[in-house]
C-alpha positions in Angstrom: 29.9 9.8 8.4 33.2 10.2 10.4 35.2 8.4 8.0 34.9 11.1 5.7 36.1 13.8 8.4 39.6 13.6 7.9 39.5 13.7 3.6 40.6 17.0 3.0 38.1 19.3 1.2 39.0 22.1 -1.7 37.3 25.8 -0.5 37.1 28.5 1.9 34.6 27.8 5.1 32.7 31.5 5.4 29.8 32.4 7.1 27.0 35.0 6.9 25.8 35.9 10.6 23.3 38.8 11.8 26.7 39.7 13.4 26.4 44.1 14.7 28.3 45.7 12.3 29.5 48.3 14.5 31.0 46.6 17.1 28.9 46.7 19.4 26.0 43.7 20.9 23.4 44.3 18.9 24.1 40.6 17.1 20.5 40.7 15.6 17.7 42.1 13.3 14.5 43.6 13.9 11.9 42.8 11.1 9.0 44.7 10.9 5.6 43.1 10.7 4.7 41.6 7.1 8.6 42.3 5.6 10.7 39.4 4.4 14.4 40.1 4.7 17.3 38.5 2.8 19.7 36.5 5.3 22.4 35.7 2.8 22.9 36.1 -0.7 26.3 34.3 -1.5 27.8 35.0 -4.9 29.2 31.9 -6.7 29.6 28.1 -6.2 29.6 26.8 -2.6 27.9 24.6 -0.2 26.2 25.3 3.0 26.8 23.5 6.1 24.6 24.9 8.9 22.0 27.2 9.4 21.6 28.1 12.6 18.8 30.6 13.9 17.2 31.5 17.7 14.5 34.3 17.2 12.1 36.5 19.7 9.1 36.6 18.3 5.5 36.8 19.5 2.4 34.4 19.8 3.0 31.0 16.9 5.8 32.9 15.2 6.6 29.4 14.4 4.2 29.1 11.6 3.8 32.7 10.6 7.6 33.2 9.5 8.5 31.7 6.9 11.6 30.2 5.0 12.3 29.5 1.6 15.8 29.2 -0.7 16.8 29.7 -3.7 19.7 28.1 -5.7 21.4 29.4 -9.4 19.4 32.3 -9.6 16.3 30.2 -10.1 12.7 32.0 -9.9 11.0 29.8 -8.0 12.3 29.3 -4.4 13.4 25.5 -3.7 13.1 25.8 0.3 9.5 26.9 1.2 8.1 26.2 5.1 7.0 27.5 8.3 10.5 28.1 10.2 9.2 25.3 13.7 7.8 22.8 10.3 11.2 23.3 8.7 13.5 22.5 11.6 11.4 19.5 12.8 8.5 20.8 14.7 4.7 21.3 13.9 2.1 22.4 15.7 3.9 26.1 16.4 5.7 24.5 19.4 9.1 24.0 20.2 10.7 21.5 22.3 14.3 19.9 22.6 14.9 17.8 19.6 18.1 15.7 19.0 19.0 14.0 15.2 20.9 13.6 12.4 20.6 16.1 10.8 18.0 19.0 12.6 19.0 19.8 16.5 16.5 22.3 18.7 17.7 23.7 21.9 14.4 25.0 23.6 14.3 27.3 26.3 10.8 29.0 28.3 13.2 31.9 28.7 11.2 35.2 28.9 8.5 32.9 26.2 9.1 30.2 24.1 13.1 30.8 22.7 15.1 27.9 21.1 18.3 27.4 19.5 17.3 26.0 16.3 19.8 23.7 13.7 19.7 22.8 10.4 22.7 20.4 9.0 21.3 19.5 5.9 23.9 20.3 2.9 22.6 22.8 0.5 25.1 23.0 -2.9 25.0 25.7 -5.0 26.9 26.6 -8.7 25.9 29.9 -9.3 24.3 31.3 -6.0 22.7 30.8 -3.2 19.8 33.4 -1.8 18.2 32.7 1.4 15.2 34.4 3.5 13.2 34.7 5.9 8.9 36.3 5.9 7.6 37.9 9.0 4.0 37.8 8.7 3.5 37.9 12.8 0.9 40.5 14.1 3.6 42.9 14.9 7.6 42.8 15.0 10.1 40.4 15.0 12.5 42.0 17.7 15.0 40.1 17.6 16.0 37.0 15.1 20.1 36.1 15.0 21.4 33.9 12.5 24.3 32.3 11.1 24.8 30.6 7.5 27.9 29.1 8.1 29.2 27.2 4.2 32.2 26.4 1.9 33.2 28.5 -1.0 34.3 27.3 -4.1 36.6 28.2 -7.3 34.2 25.5 -9.4 30.9 23.9 -9.1 30.0 20.9 -7.2 29.6 17.6 -9.3 27.0 15.6 -9.0 25.2 17.0 -6.0 21.6 17.8 -6.3 19.8 21.2 -4.5 18.4 20.5 -1.9 14.4 21.0 -1.6 11.5 21.8 1.4 8.3 22.0 1.1 5.8 22.2 3.3 1.9 20.5 2.8 -1.4 20.7 4.5 -4.6 19.6 5.2 -7.0 20.3 7.8 -8.9 18.1 8.0 -8.3 15.5 5.3 -10.3 14.7 2.6 -12.4 11.6 2.4 -11.9 9.3 0.1 -13.7 10.2 -3.3 -13.5 6.5 -4.6 -16.6 3.9 -3.8 -15.7 1.3 -3.2 -17.9 -1.9 -2.4 -15.9 -2.5 0.7 -14.6 1.1 2.7 -11.8 -1.1 4.4 -10.7 -1.3 1.1 -7.5 0.7 -1.0 -5.9 0.2 -3.9 -4.8 3.6 -4.7 -2.3 6.4 -3.3 -5.0 9.4 -4.8 -7.2 9.8 -1.6 -4.2 9.9 0.9 -2.2 12.9 2.3 0.5 14.1 0.2 3.4 14.2 1.3 5.5 15.3 -2.0 5.1 16.1 -5.7 8.4 15.4 -7.7 9.4 15.9 -11.3 12.8 15.4 -12.3 16.1 13.0 -11.5 16.6 13.5 -7.7 16.9 11.2 -4.5 14.1 11.6 -1.3 15.8 12.0 1.8 12.8 11.9 4.9 9.7 14.0 6.0 8.5 14.7 9.5 4.6 14.7 9.7 2.3 16.3 12.3 -1.1 15.6 13.7 -3.6 17.3 15.5 -5.8 14.2 16.3 -9.5 15.5 15.9 -11.3 11.9 16.2 -9.8 10.5 19.3 -8.4 6.8 19.5 -5.7 5.9 17.6 -5.0 8.4 14.8 -2.0 5.5 12.6 -2.7 2.8 10.3 -2.2 4.8 7.3 -0.2 2.9 4.9 3.3 5.1 3.4 3.3 4.7 -1.1 6.1 6.1 -3.2 5.5 6.0 -7.0 8.6 6.2 -8.2 8.7 7.0 -11.8 5.0 7.4 -12.2 2.0 5.9 -11.1 1.5 2.2 -10.9 -0.3 -0.1 -8.3 1.2 -1.5 -6.2 3.2 0.7 -6.0 7.2 0.7 -5.9 7.6 0.6 -2.0 4.5 -0.2 0.1 4.4 0.4 3.6 2.0 -1.3 6.4 1.3 2.1 8.6 2.0 5.3 10.3 3.8 4.0 13.1 5.9 1.6 11.0 7.3 3.7 8.0 8.6 5.9 11.1 10.3 3.4 12.7 7.9 2.7 15.6 5.5 -0.1 16.2 2.3 -1.1 17.9 2.1 2.3 18.0 4.2 5.4 18.5 6.1 5.6 21.8 6.1 9.4 22.4 9.4 8.9 24.6 11.3 7.9 21.9 13.2 10.8 19.1 16.5 9.1 17.8 18.8 10.6 15.4 17.2 8.9 12.3 13.6 8.6 13.7 10.6 9.2 15.6 8.8 12.2 18.1 9.7 15.3 18.4 6.7 17.0 19.5 3.7 15.5 21.3 0.9 16.8 23.6 -1.6 14.3 25.0 -5.1 14.9 24.4 -8.7 15.0 26.6 -8.4 11.7 28.1 -10.0 9.2 27.9 -11.1 9.5 24.1 -7.1 11.3 23.5 -9.1 14.1 21.3 -7.3 16.9 20.7 -4.0 15.5 20.6 -1.2 17.0 19.1 2.1 15.5 17.6 5.0 15.4 15.2 6.7 11.9 14.1 9.8 12.7 11.5 11.8 10.1 9.3 15.5 10.5 7.6 16.4 8.6 5.2 20.2 9.3 5.8 21.3 6.0 5.0 18.2 4.5 2.5 17.6 7.5 0.5 14.9 7.0 -2.2 16.6 7.4 -6.0 13.7 8.5 -8.5 15.1 9.7 -11.9 11.8 11.1 -13.3 9.4 11.9 -10.6 8.5 11.2 -7.1 5.0 10.5 -5.4 5.2 10.6 -1.7 2.2 9.9 0.0 0.4 7.9 3.1 -3.2 7.2 4.4 -4.7 9.0 7.1 -6.2 6.7 8.9 -6.5 3.2 7.2 -7.7 3.4 3.6 -8.6 6.5 4.4 -11.3 6.5 7.7 -9.8 9.8 9.1 -10.3 13.3 8.6 -7.4 14.6 11.4 -5.8 18.1 10.8 -2.3 16.5 8.9 0.7 18.6 7.7 4.5 17.7 6.8 7.5 18.9 5.2 9.4 17.0 2.9 12.6 17.0 2.2 14.9 15.5 -0.9 17.4 16.8 -3.1 16.6 17.0 -7.1 18.7 18.8 -10.2 17.2 21.8 -11.2 14.6 23.3 -12.8 12.6 21.7 -10.1 8.9 22.0 -10.7 7.1 25.1 -9.1 5.6 24.1 -5.8 1.8 25.0 -5.4 0.7 28.6 -3.7 2.0 29.3 -0.5 -0.8 29.2 2.6 -1.7 32.3 3.7 -1.6 32.6 7.9 -4.6 32.0 8.7 -4.5 28.4 7.0 -1.1 27.7 8.5 -1.7 28.8 12.2 -3.2 25.0 14.8 -6.4 24.4 14.8 -7.8 25.6 18.2 -9.2 22.4 20.1 -11.8 20.8 19.5 -15.2 20.8 22.1 -14.4 16.8 23.5 -18.5 17.1 23.9 -18.9 18.4 20.1 -18.3 16.9 17.4 -16.9 20.0 15.1 -19.3 20.8 11.8 -16.2 20.7 9.8 -15.2 16.9 9.7 -16.2 15.0 6.2 -16.7 12.1 8.2 -18.3 11.6 11.7 -16.3 10.0 14.3 -19.2 7.4 14.9 -19.3 5.9 11.0 -18.0 3.1 11.1 -15.4 3.2 8.8 -13.2 3.6 11.6 -12.2 0.3 12.5 -8.8 1.3 13.1 -8.4 -1.6 15.9 -8.2 0.6 19.3 -12.4 1.1 20.3 -13.3 4.9 21.0 -14.6 5.6 24.1 -17.9 6.4 25.0 -19.3 10.0 25.3 -22.4 11.9 26.0 -21.8 13.5 22.7 -24.4 17.2 22.9 -25.2 18.8 19.5 -24.7 22.2 19.3 -25.5 25.5 16.8 -23.2 25.1 13.7 -21.9 21.7 14.9 -23.1 18.1 14.5 -23.6 15.2 17.4 -20.9 12.7 17.1 -24.0 10.0 16.2 -24.5 12.3 13.5 -24.3 10.3 10.1 
């Protein structure tokens, strides 16, 4: 990266920000409940180089507020994600983060706040529009922001348009396939979907947030990349969840590196680690996944999809426009973090009971005396 810093570039450095136009110190927006505001509406050609936010808002604002970006006059957004997940941390939580493309400086100053930075280049040839929607229970009292960009006289050449898409399965669905051996998975159809892209471009990474509903080790899921069409085996087949995210023998939760690691971790309830919450990330900065017609990125939820934890993700990629329209964005209630499950009671909405024999992740579950209650079923139920 640094070898290019001395190369002189064309264009002019510009910024759109929330500074107080009266010259006073109210350098922020107040965003009313249910309001969507335009942060930047840039004409012509350019490349966004840096985005910075800091926000004062109510509970779960990191999931309730939605960031969208539109390039080159497109009707549908190329970026659509909750603000917290976009910047690399799920579960509506904040934590310090320092990566190649995102950094977060978190604070508990009168409640959870942070300086959130994004350094993905975002080219455009015919305008850029960035919006944020407030779907909190009340007003967002203070929303500060910078959008720093290069203004260009002509469209940037040979540059894809930046995309980010948020997805969630709460909980993940069990396999629809019924092989004789449930330990075998020879398809990506039942995997958790990270990205489903049409067109030409390259995939540059994702974050994945897991709420551990079963206890034990949530991983062992293989990543699969279907490039330019579905086939078996896939063009790129991984060996386990922690392996794709650049760790090994589980996730080392204290390690957050510039291209991969753990951005957030909250321990679960001992001894089984039920309700563990974790966000992991992998950025393909030096090894983007190239595609010419399509790309499908998925990962097993447990080996052969034998677990149904709560998964959500943000995928990042560049591609030529127009892009495939995203599915309808989930409503607030479908985005909020799931409440902790009662350690002694199996939640009724888990499609695969915890005691199901398919859970062979190599880490035994702690024997808990689980009592069924109204609206729930025992972990020992079938």
